Each structure stands twice: as structure tokens, then as C-alpha cells.
C-alpha positions as CSV (number, residue, x, y, z in Angstrom):
1,M,97.4,106.1,61.4
2,R,94.5,106.9,63.7
3,L,93.7,110.0,65.7
4,S,91.6,110.7,68.8
5,V,89.4,113.6,68.0
6,R,87.2,115.6,70.4
7,F,84.1,117.1,68.8
8,N,80.9,118.3,70.6
9,D,82.2,116.9,73.9
10,K,82.7,113.4,72.5
11,W,85.9,111.6,71.8
12,L,86.1,109.7,68.5
13,V,88.8,107.6,67.0
14,I,89.2,108.4,63.3
15,P,91.3,106.1,61.1
16,C,93.3,108.1,58.6
17,G,95.0,105.5,56.5
18,E,98.6,106.6,55.6
19,G,97.7,110.2,56.6
20,D,97.7,111.5,53.0
21,K,94.4,113.3,53.4
22,S,94.1,116.9,54.6
23,V,93.1,118.3,57.9
24,E,90.0,119.6,56.2
25,W,89.1,115.9,55.4
26,L,89.7,115.1,59.1
27,I,87.2,117.8,60.2
28,E,84.6,116.6,57.6
29,E,85.1,112.9,58.5
30,T,84.7,113.7,62.2
31,M,81.5,115.6,61.6
32,R,80.2,112.6,59.5
33,R,81.0,110.1,62.2
34,S,79.5,112.2,64.9
35,E,76.3,112.4,63.0
36,T,76.5,116.1,62.3
37,P,74.7,116.3,59.0
38,N,75.7,119.9,57.9
39,L,79.0,119.3,56.2
40,R,78.8,122.7,54.5
41,A,79.5,124.1,58.0
42,A,82.8,122.3,58.1
43,Q,84.6,125.4,56.9
44,N,83.5,127.2,60.1
45,Y,85.5,124.7,62.2
46,K,89.1,124.5,63.2
47,A,91.4,121.7,64.3
48,V,93.7,122.2,67.2
49,L,96.4,120.0,68.7
50,G,95.2,118.6,72.0
51,E,98.4,119.0,74.0
52,S,99.9,122.2,72.7
53,G,96.9,124.1,71.4
54,G,98.5,124.8,68.0
55,T,96.0,125.4,65.2
56,L,96.3,123.2,62.2
57,R,95.8,124.5,58.7
58,A,93.0,122.9,56.8
59,D,95.1,122.2,53.6
60,D,98.0,120.5,55.4
61,P,98.4,116.8,54.9
62,I,97.6,114.9,58.1
63,K,100.9,113.0,58.1
64,E,102.9,116.2,58.0
65,V,101.4,117.8,61.0
66,L,100.2,114.9,63.2
67,N,101.5,111.7,64.6
68,D,99.7,108.4,65.0
69,S,97.5,108.5,68.1
70,D,97.6,112.3,68.5
71,F,94.8,114.1,70.2
72,V,92.9,116.8,68.2
73,H,90.1,119.1,69.2
74,I,87.7,120.3,66.5
75,S,85.6,123.3,67.4
76,N,83.8,126.3,65.9
77,R,86.3,128.9,64.8
78,E,85.0,131.5,67.3
79,S,84.9,129.1,70.3
80,P,87.8,128.9,72.7
81,V,89.3,125.3,72.8
82,E,89.8,123.5,76.0
83,H,93.0,121.5,75.9
84,A,91.7,118.6,77.9
85,L,92.8,115.1,77.2
86,P,90.8,112.0,78.1
87,E,91.5,111.2,81.8
88,K,91.9,107.5,81.2
89,I,91.6,105.3,78.1
90,L,90.4,101.8,79.0
91,Y,91.3,99.3,76.5
92,P,89.2,96.1,76.1
93,F,91.8,93.8,77.5
94,Q,92.3,95.9,80.7
95,Q,90.5,95.2,83.9
96,Q,89.4,98.0,86.2
97,D,91.8,96.6,88.8
98,D,94.7,97.2,86.4
99,L,94.1,100.9,86.6
100,R,94.5,101.0,90.4
101,S,98.1,99.9,90.4
């Protein structure tokens, strides 16, 4: 399972194995991968579904609340979350011309 996560205006792909880990782990792993060193601040962040805007509980197992390739926003608990999805995802095997058709 892998998720696309938006954090600090960047999109990251986070591999989650079988999804047995918690949403809290997802927040911490995203912060690690985005080179945000203050992991103690992770408790001040929330995870929100990208499409519906539903807030995820930190102690929920990923596989019970998310599906493979879902979009998740991680933001400060006080900040409003924009529910923007990436406009286009360009895969390595695609050519720019493929996107025009």
C-alpha cells in the first residue's frame, strides 16, 4: 500500500506496507521524509482525506481508514486544509504528448 501525502505544499509518496501501522505513524513518517526534524511536533498535526475532507484519528490503523493510492493532507491542527488534489500525475513512461489527448 502507498499513499500520496501533501505536507508543507509538497506531495510525497509514502509506502505503508500492508497498512498495519497507525495514522500517527503516517504523520511522523511524512515529517521524516519531508526533512522536518521536529517529530515531537507531530502531535500538533492532523491527517485529512484529500477528497472528502474527513479527519482521520491518529490511532486508527491505516488499512482500516485508507485505500491504496488515496490522497491525504497533513496540516497543523489549527490550519484549515485545502482539499486540492494534484492536477496531473506524470508517470515515467508517459510522454507529454500523451496528456494532450
